[in-house]
BADRENNU-185938 format. One record per residue: residue number from 1; x, y negated, z of N, C-alpha, C in turn. Coordinates in Angstrom, 1 decimal, padded with zeros to 4 digits, always signed. Layout:
BEGIN
REC,resi,nu,nv,nw,cau,cav,caw,cu,cv,cw
REC,NUM,X,Y,Z,X,Y,Z,X,Y,Z
...
REM end
This chain:
BEGIN
REC,resi,nu,nv,nw,cau,cav,caw,cu,cv,cw
REC,1,+001.0,+001.4,+000.0,-000.2,-000.1,-000.1,+000.8,-001.3,+000.3
REC,2,+000.6,-002.4,-000.8,+000.9,-003.4,-000.9,+000.7,-004.3,+000.6
REC,3,+002.0,-005.3,+000.6,+001.8,-006.2,+001.9,+001.2,-007.1,+001.1
REC,4,+000.6,-008.1,+002.2,-000.1,-009.4,+001.5,+001.3,-010.2,+001.9
REC,5,+001.3,-010.8,+000.7,+002.6,-012.1,+000.8,+002.1,-013.4,+001.3
REC,6,+002.8,-013.9,+002.0,+002.9,-015.4,+002.5,+002.3,-016.4,+001.7
REC,7,+001.2,-017.4,+001.9,+000.7,-017.9,+001.1,+001.7,-019.6,+001.1
REC,8,+002.3,-019.6,+002.1,+002.7,-021.1,+002.4,+003.2,-020.4,+003.6
REC,9,+004.4,-021.9,+003.9,+005.1,-021.9,+004.9,+004.4,-021.8,+006.3
REC,10,+003.0,-022.2,+006.5,+003.0,-022.1,+007.9,+002.2,-020.9,+008.1
REC,11,+002.4,-019.9,+007.2,+001.7,-018.7,+007.1,+002.6,-017.7,+007.3
REC,12,+004.5,-018.3,+007.1,+005.5,-017.7,+007.6,+005.7,-017.6,+009.1
REC,13,+005.3,-019.1,+009.7,+005.8,-019.3,+010.6,+004.9,-018.7,+011.7
REC,14,+003.6,-018.5,+011.1,+002.5,-017.6,+011.9,+001.5,-018.4,+012.4
REC,15,+001.3,-019.5,+011.9,+000.0,-020.1,+012.5,+000.3,-021.7,+011.9
REC,16,-001.1,-022.2,+011.7,-000.9,-023.7,+011.0,-001.5,-024.5,+012.1
REC,17,-000.7,-025.5,+012.1,-000.6,-026.8,+012.9,-002.3,-027.3,+013.0
REC,18,-002.9,-028.2,+013.9,-004.3,-028.3,+013.7,-004.2,-029.9,+014.2
REC,19,-005.0,-030.6,+013.8,-005.2,-031.4,+013.9,-007.0,-032.0,+013.6
REC,20,-007.0,-033.7,+014.6,-008.3,-033.8,+014.5,-008.1,-035.1,+013.9
REC,21,-009.4,-035.3,+012.7,-009.1,-036.9,+012.4,-010.4,-037.7,+013.2
REC,22,-009.5,-039.2,+013.5,-009.9,-040.1,+014.1,-010.6,-040.8,+013.1
REC,23,-010.4,-041.2,+012.1,-011.3,-041.8,+011.4,-012.1,-041.5,+010.0
REC,24,-012.9,-041.7,+009.6,-013.7,-041.4,+008.1,-012.6,-041.5,+007.3
REC,25,-012.2,-040.6,+006.4,-011.4,-041.0,+005.1,-012.1,-040.6,+003.9
REC,26,-012.3,-041.7,+003.2,-013.0,-041.8,+002.1,-012.3,-042.0,+000.5
REC,27,-012.6,-041.2,-000.2,-011.6,-040.7,-001.8,-012.3,-040.7,-002.7
REC,28,-012.4,-040.6,-004.0,-013.2,-040.3,-004.9,-013.4,-038.5,-005.0
REC,29,-013.5,-037.9,-004.3,-013.7,-036.6,-004.0,-014.4,-036.8,-003.0
REC,30,-014.6,-037.2,-001.9,-015.6,-036.8,-001.0,-015.3,-038.0,+000.3
REC,31,-015.4,-037.4,+001.4,-015.5,-038.4,+002.1,-015.0,-036.7,+003.6
REC,32,-013.8,-036.9,+004.1,-013.2,-036.2,+005.6,-013.8,-037.0,+006.7
REC,33,-014.9,-036.1,+007.2,-015.4,-037.0,+008.2,-014.5,-037.1,+009.5
REC,34,-014.5,-038.4,+010.7,-014.1,-038.5,+011.8,-014.2,-037.1,+012.8
REC,35,-013.8,-036.9,+013.4,-013.6,-035.5,+014.5,-013.4,-034.1,+014.0
REC,36,-013.7,-033.7,+012.9,-013.5,-032.8,+012.1,-012.2,-032.3,+012.9
REC,37,-011.8,-031.0,+012.6,-010.6,-030.3,+013.1,-010.3,-029.5,+011.5
REC,38,-008.9,-030.1,+011.3,-008.1,-029.6,+010.5,-007.1,-029.0,+010.7
REC,39,-006.5,-028.2,+009.3,-005.4,-027.2,+009.7,-004.7,-027.5,+008.6
REC,40,-003.0,-027.9,+009.2,-002.1,-028.0,+008.0,-001.9,-027.1,+006.9
REC,41,-001.9,-027.8,+005.9,-002.1,-026.9,+004.5,-000.9,-026.3,+004.2
REC,42,+000.7,-027.0,+004.0,+001.2,-026.5,+003.4,+002.7,-027.3,+004.3
REC,43,+003.8,-027.2,+004.0,+005.3,-027.9,+004.3,+005.7,-029.1,+003.7
REC,44,+004.6,-029.8,+002.7,+004.6,-031.0,+002.0,+004.3,-032.2,+002.5
REC,45,+004.9,-032.9,+003.2,+004.7,-033.6,+004.0,+006.0,-034.8,+003.8
REC,46,+005.4,-036.3,+004.1,+005.8,-037.7,+003.7,+005.9,-037.8,+005.0
REC,47,+006.5,-039.2,+005.4,+006.7,-039.8,+006.5,+005.2,-040.5,+007.0
REC,48,+004.5,-041.0,+005.9,+003.0,-041.4,+005.8,+001.9,-040.5,+006.1
REC,49,+002.1,-039.5,+005.0,+001.0,-038.4,+004.9,+001.5,-036.7,+005.0
REC,50,+000.0,-036.1,+005.2,+000.4,-034.9,+005.8,-001.1,-034.1,+005.0
REC,51,-000.8,-033.1,+004.5,-001.7,-032.1,+003.4,-002.2,-031.0,+004.4
REC,52,-003.4,-031.7,+004.1,-004.2,-030.6,+005.3,-005.5,-029.9,+004.3
REC,53,-006.1,-028.8,+005.2,-007.2,-027.9,+004.6,-008.4,-028.3,+005.8
REC,54,-009.6,-028.9,+005.2,-010.1,-028.8,+006.0,-011.4,-027.5,+006.2
REC,55,-012.5,-027.6,+007.2,-013.2,-025.8,+007.3,-014.0,-025.6,+006.0
REC,56,-014.0,-026.5,+004.9,-015.0,-026.4,+003.4,-013.7,-025.9,+002.6
REC,57,-012.4,-025.8,+002.8,-011.5,-025.4,+002.2,-010.9,-026.0,+000.9
REC,58,-011.2,-027.1,+001.2,-011.0,-028.7,+000.6,-009.3,-029.1,+000.9
REC,59,-008.3,-029.3,-000.1,-007.1,-030.0,+001.1,-007.0,-030.9,+000.7
REC,60,-006.8,-032.2,+001.6,-006.4,-033.4,+001.8,-005.3,-034.1,+002.0
REC,61,-004.9,-034.9,+001.2,-003.8,-035.9,+001.6,-004.3,-036.8,+002.8
REC,62,-003.8,-036.9,+003.9,-004.2,-037.7,+004.9,-003.0,-038.5,+005.4
REC,63,-003.4,-039.8,+005.4,-002.2,-040.8,+006.5,-002.3,-040.1,+007.8
REC,64,-000.9,-040.2,+008.5,-000.8,-039.6,+010.0,-001.7,-040.2,+010.8
REC,65,-001.7,-042.0,+010.6,-002.7,-042.7,+011.9,-004.0,-042.2,+011.8
REC,66,-004.5,-041.2,+011.0,-005.7,-040.9,+010.9,-005.7,-039.8,+011.5
REC,67,-004.8,-039.0,+011.9,-004.4,-037.5,+012.4,-004.4,-037.8,+013.7
REC,68,-004.8,-036.9,+014.7,-004.3,-036.3,+016.0,-004.0,-035.3,+016.4
REC,69,-002.5,-034.9,+016.8,-002.1,-033.5,+016.4,-002.5,-033.0,+018.0
REC,70,-003.4,-031.3,+017.6,-003.9,-030.8,+018.5,-002.5,-029.9,+019.2
REC,71,-003.1,-029.7,+020.5,-002.1,-028.7,+021.3,-002.9,-027.1,+021.8
REC,72,-002.2,-025.9,+021.6,-003.2,-025.2,+021.4,-003.7,-024.8,+021.1
REC,73,-005.1,-024.6,+021.7,-006.3,-024.2,+020.6,-006.8,-025.2,+019.9
REC,74,-007.5,-026.1,+020.8,-007.4,-027.8,+020.5,-009.3,-027.2,+020.2
REC,75,-009.8,-026.5,+020.1,-011.4,-026.4,+020.4,-012.1,-026.7,+021.3
REM end
């Protein structure tokens, strides 16, 4: 049987960093609402943005100032 290969760096490290959205983030593709819990999608980070995945599976590039890092489970 074949092993499932990791899809990105966070899978390799054994878990994704979780963030809470502090303010609504509107784009042409929709709105990421305040209070939503998102997970870091991959290792692509800049000094100002983090790439995250929401509960619906959409990927967003969100400014770091709009996110709060959660410790532990964060739920």
